[in-house]
C-alpha positions, 0 to 999 in steps of 0.5 A: 241216826236215820239221817246219818243212815240215809247219808251213808246210803246215798254216798254208797249208791253214788260211789257204786254208780260212779264206779259202774259209770267209770267201768262203762267208759272202757266199753264205749265204742270210739268213732274209729272202732265203730267205723272199723266194725262197720267196715268189717261187717260191710266189707265182705258184702262189698267185696262179694259184689265187686267180685260178681261185677268182675265175673259178669263183665268177663262173661260179657267179654268186657275185658278192658273193664275186667282189667280195670276193676281187677286192679281196683279190687286188688289194689289193697292187697290179695287178702280179699275174698276170691282174690286169686280168682280175680287175678286169674280173670284179670290174666285171662282178660289181658290175654284176650286183649292181646297183652300176653306178656302182662298176662304171663306176669299175672299167671306167675304171681298166681303160681307163686301165691298158691300153696297147694301143689296142683294149683301151682301146677295149674298156674304154670300150665296157664303160662304155657296156654298163653303162648299156645293161644298166641300161636307161639308153639315153640315157647308153649312146648317149653312151658308145658315141659317146664310144668311137667318137670316142676310138678310131676304127677300133678293134675295137669300132667295129662293136660300138659302132655296132651298139649305137647302132643298137639304141638308136635302134630302142628310142628311135625316134630316127633314126640318125646317117649315120656310124653307119648306114654303119658298121652296113651294114659290120657286116652284110656277110657273112663265113664263120663268126663265133663269140663267145668267152666264156672261155679256160682251161688246164683242161678242167674249168673250160671244162666248167663254163662250157659247162654254164652257157651251155647252161643259158642256151640257148646253143649252146656248145662247146670248141675246143682251141688247138693252139699254146697248149694252152688250151681256148676256150669259144665260142658259135655259128657265124654266117654274118654278123658281125651275127648274132654281134653280136646274140649277143654283145650278149645275152651281155654283158647277162648278164654274160659277157666276150666277143670275136668271132672272127675 
């Protein structure tokens, strides 16, 4: 009886072990799954490092390298982190390299890829900025007007209107009454406007931009965002938005990405 009991126990244990071993087979990680997991774990860091390298080259005015690295970064699609920012830096670099038509294609891609209304307006205004940067004021005026028409009451309305005022002064042409009204609104006094030029997770990168801006004669400084821990690089403290717009215009012409606050 004992012998039979032992045999039955051994068989049961064997069956239990076999069942567990068989069940575990489904949980064994294949080589492909392991590589996919490792790629997912490291991909974010690799993409971040590549993005920082692109940004650093842009700050150092290595525009040809920015163009090369951006194409490489975006070759697999636009679903990587910071893809839109990389595309924007590539467009600005192309503009600095004298390849305005290619830059406008990139700005157009940004306008089509953005969903938020104000970001689409910003990309549209950048197309106009590219013409202005080249000195093609007639085309710039048409593009700024197109921005105002496509994106009424966006956060680019005041900027585009101010640029149209600048162009009218350069060309000696009268301004559209609507543009005149919008310009008057932009001249209204408001407390301490500033132009943001960059936002970084590392103070080292913020300081690189500060030195570059200072070298261009700008009053640049860093403000740390208490909530997100980001280092915001900003230029000037202006009593009116009109003054901030003038500085933003110069910064854009020199290839810096900008946004006026508040």
